[in-house]
C-alpha positions in Angstrom: 44.2 116.6 55.8 47.0 114.0 56.5 47.3 111.8 59.6 50.2 113.3 61.8 52.5 111.9 64.3 50.2 111.5 67.2 51.1 113.7 70.6 48.2 112.1 72.3 48.9 108.4 71.6 46.6 106.6 74.0 43.6 108.5 72.6 41.8 107.7 69.3 38.6 108.2 67.5 36.6 105.4 65.8 34.0 106.2 62.9 31.4 104.1 61.4 30.7 104.9 57.5 27.9 103.9 56.0 25.1 106.6 57.2 27.7 107.9 59.7 30.4 109.3 57.5 28.5 109.2 54.1 25.0 108.9 53.2 23.9 105.7 52.0 25.9 102.2 51.9 29.4 102.4 50.4 29.0 98.9 49.1 26.2 99.7 46.9 28.4 102.1 44.9 31.4 99.2 44.5 28.4 97.0 43.3 27.5 99.8 40.9 30.7 100.2 39.5 31.3 96.5 39.0 28.2 96.4 37.2 29.3 99.3 34.8 32.5 97.1 34.1 30.2 94.1 33.2 31.1 92.0 36.2 27.5 91.0 36.9 23.9 91.2 35.2 21.1 93.9 35.3 19.3 91.6 37.8 21.8 91.4 40.2 22.3 95.4 39.9 18.7 95.7 40.7 19.0 93.7 43.8 21.9 96.1 45.0 19.6 99.3 44.0 16.9 97.6 46.1 19.0 97.0 49.2 20.6 100.5 49.1 17.1 101.9 48.9 16.0 99.9 52.1 19.2 100.8 53.9 18.5 104.5 53.1 15.0 104.7 54.2 14.8 102.0 57.1 18.8 102.3 58.5 20.9 99.8 59.0 19.8 96.3 59.8 22.0 93.3 60.5 19.5 91.7 58.0 20.5 93.8 55.2 24.4 93.8 56.0 24.5 90.0 55.8 22.4 90.1 52.5 24.5 93.0 50.7 27.5 91.3 52.0 26.5 87.4 50.8 25.7 89.0 47.3 29.0 90.9 47.0 30.7 88.0 48.1 29.5 85.8 45.3 29.8 88.1 42.8 33.2 88.8 43.9 34.9 85.3 43.7 37.6 85.2 41.2 38.1 89.1 41.0 41.8 90.3 41.8 42.1 92.3 44.8 44.4 94.6 43.4 41.5 95.5 40.8 39.1 96.1 43.7 41.6 98.7 45.3 41.9 100.4 42.0 38.0 100.3 41.8 37.8 101.6 45.2 39.6 104.8 44.2 37.2 105.4 41.2 34.3 104.8 43.4 35.5 107.3 45.9 36.2 109.9 43.2 32.7 109.3 41.3 30.2 108.4 44.3 31.6 108.6 47.9 33.2 112.0 48.0 30.3 113.8 47.3 28.2 112.0 49.7 30.5 112.3 52.7 28.8 114.4 55.5 30.8 117.6 56.0 30.2 117.7 59.7 31.3 114.1 60.0 34.6 114.9 58.2 35.0 118.1 60.5 34.7 116.0 63.6 37.2 113.4 62.2 39.8 116.2 60.9 39.4 118.0 64.6 40.7 114.7 66.1 43.5 114.5 63.9 44.3 118.3 64.7 44.7 117.8 68.3 46.9 114.5 67.9 44.5 111.8 67.9 44.6 108.8 65.5 41.7 108.0 63.6 40.4 104.9 62.4 37.2 104.0 60.3 35.4 101.0 61.4 32.9 99.3 59.1 31.5 96.3 57.3 32.8 97.5 54.1 35.4 95.4 52.4 38.8 96.2 54.1 40.0 97.4 50.6 37.3 99.9 50.1 37.7 100.9 53.8 41.3 101.6 53.5 41.0 103.8 50.2 38.3 106.0 52.2 40.6 106.4 55.3 43.8 107.3 52.8 41.8 109.8 50.9 40.6 111.5 54.0 44.2 111.6 55.7 42.8 109.3 58.2 45.2 106.8 60.3 43.6 103.8 59.1 40.5 101.5 58.6 39.3 98.0 60.1 36.7 96.4 57.5 35.5 93.2 56.7 38.1 90.7 55.1 37.8 88.8 52.3 39.9 85.5 51.5 42.3 85.8 48.6 44.1 82.9 47.1 46.5 83.8 44.5 45.8 87.7 44.6 42.0 86.8 43.9 38.9 86.6 46.1 37.3 83.3 46.8 33.9 84.1 47.6 34.6 83.4 51.4 35.2 85.5 54.5 38.1 85.7 56.9 36.4 85.8 60.3 33.2 87.8 60.8 31.5 90.4 58.8 32.6 93.5 60.7 29.4 94.4 62.1 28.1 95.0 65.7 29.6 93.3 68.4 32.3 92.2 65.7 33.5 95.7 65.8 33.9 96.1 69.2 36.0 93.0 69.3 38.2 94.3 66.6 38.5 97.7 68.2 39.6 96.3 71.6 42.3 94.1 69.7 43.5 97.2 67.8 43.4 99.1 71.4 45.5 96.3 73.0 48.0 96.6 69.9 48.3 100.3 69.8 48.4 100.9 73.5 44.9 102.9 73.3 43.1 103.7 76.5 39.5 103.3 75.4 38.2 105.5 78.2 40.0 108.3 76.5 38.7 107.4 73.4 35.6 108.4 71.0 33.5 106.3 68.9 30.6 107.6 66.0 27.9 105.7 64.6 24.3 106.2 63.5 23.0 102.8 64.3 21.8 100.9 67.3 23.9 97.8 66.3 27.0 99.7 67.0 25.7 100.3 70.8 28.5 97.6 71.7 31.4 99.8 70.1 30.0 103.0 71.6 29.7 101.8 75.0 32.9 100.6 75.5 34.8 104.0 74.9 34.6 107.1 77.4 33.1 109.6 74.7 30.2 107.8 72.4 28.7 110.1 70.0 25.5 109.5 67.7 25.5 110.8 64.2 22.4 110.7 62.1 21.1 108.0 64.5 18.3 105.8 63.8 15.5 105.6 66.4 16.8 103.0 68.6 20.2 104.7 69.0 18.5 108.2 69.8 16.4 106.8 72.4 19.5 104.8 73.9 21.7 108.0 73.3 19.1 110.4 75.0 18.8 108.1 78.2 22.5 107.9 78.7 23.0 112.0 77.8 25.2 111.1 74.9 25.9 113.7 72.3 23.9 113.6 69.3 24.6 115.4 65.8 22.2 115.0 63.0 23.5 116.3 59.8 20.7 115.4 57.7 19.0 118.5 56.5 15.5 119.0 57.5 14.9 116.1 59.4 11.7 115.2 57.9 10.5 116.6 54.5 13.7 117.2 53.3 15.3 114.4 54.3 12.6 112.1 52.7 13.2 114.3 49.3 16.8 113.5 49.8 16.0 109.5 50.4 13.7 109.8 46.9 16.4 111.6 45.0 18.8 109.0 46.0 17.0 106.0 45.2 15.3 107.7 41.9 19.0 108.7 40.5 20.3 105.2 41.6 17.5 103.2 39.5 17.9 105.9 36.5 21.7 105.6 36.5 21.5 101.5 36.3 18.8 101.8 33.5 20.8 104.0 31.6 24.0 101.9 32.3 21.8 98.8 30.9 20.9 100.6 28.0 24.6 101.5 27.0 25.6 97.9 27.4 22.7 96.6 24.9 23.8 98.9 22.4 
């Protein structure tokens, strides 16, 4: 579904990506693809796999986000930005598309159908976030911006990681620029870190919420959607399968590189 010309110009919906739109951390799959291309070592790849496992089991934390982002920035130094966008399309096709929660996707599509604009708001690099938005037919994306010189990443950020209160600030700036009435807007997230964003809109929604966000949402009668099947045992099995599959995939890639 492609984003149509809005007939509700003051209204919009904002979606977090990791664990809200898709299962797990999108940046992990970018790192996995870069590893397959020989951009960094097997030890680096194992570090990404461990952080992905922690992200899926424990939920999002500011410490995890900064750790993953710092690793990615240091490894990305010197890589061409155009190559990352191309890689983003490959990552979407091979890893992200199959991990998108159908329920969250349906919510985004419903907003588009009634004439609202839909943006992704995520700590994921803007190049990858923009690819996801484009492939889903959304209006656009706000993401973390890496500094680029002569077409290549320097390993430094422009501004902050788009996380927590930084998301709220970015959405406020977008709303002013686009003429949005935040009281008539929606926001969706799984993490208590996004409470600043959720509280600034008129229609906050918790999706697959962590414990703290679930409690916060219950106390304020916010809608809660949980698209994780089975909630307890089934979800644990899904997590174990995800982590096991990631570790196996990295090992197979390592074995191929050694041949």
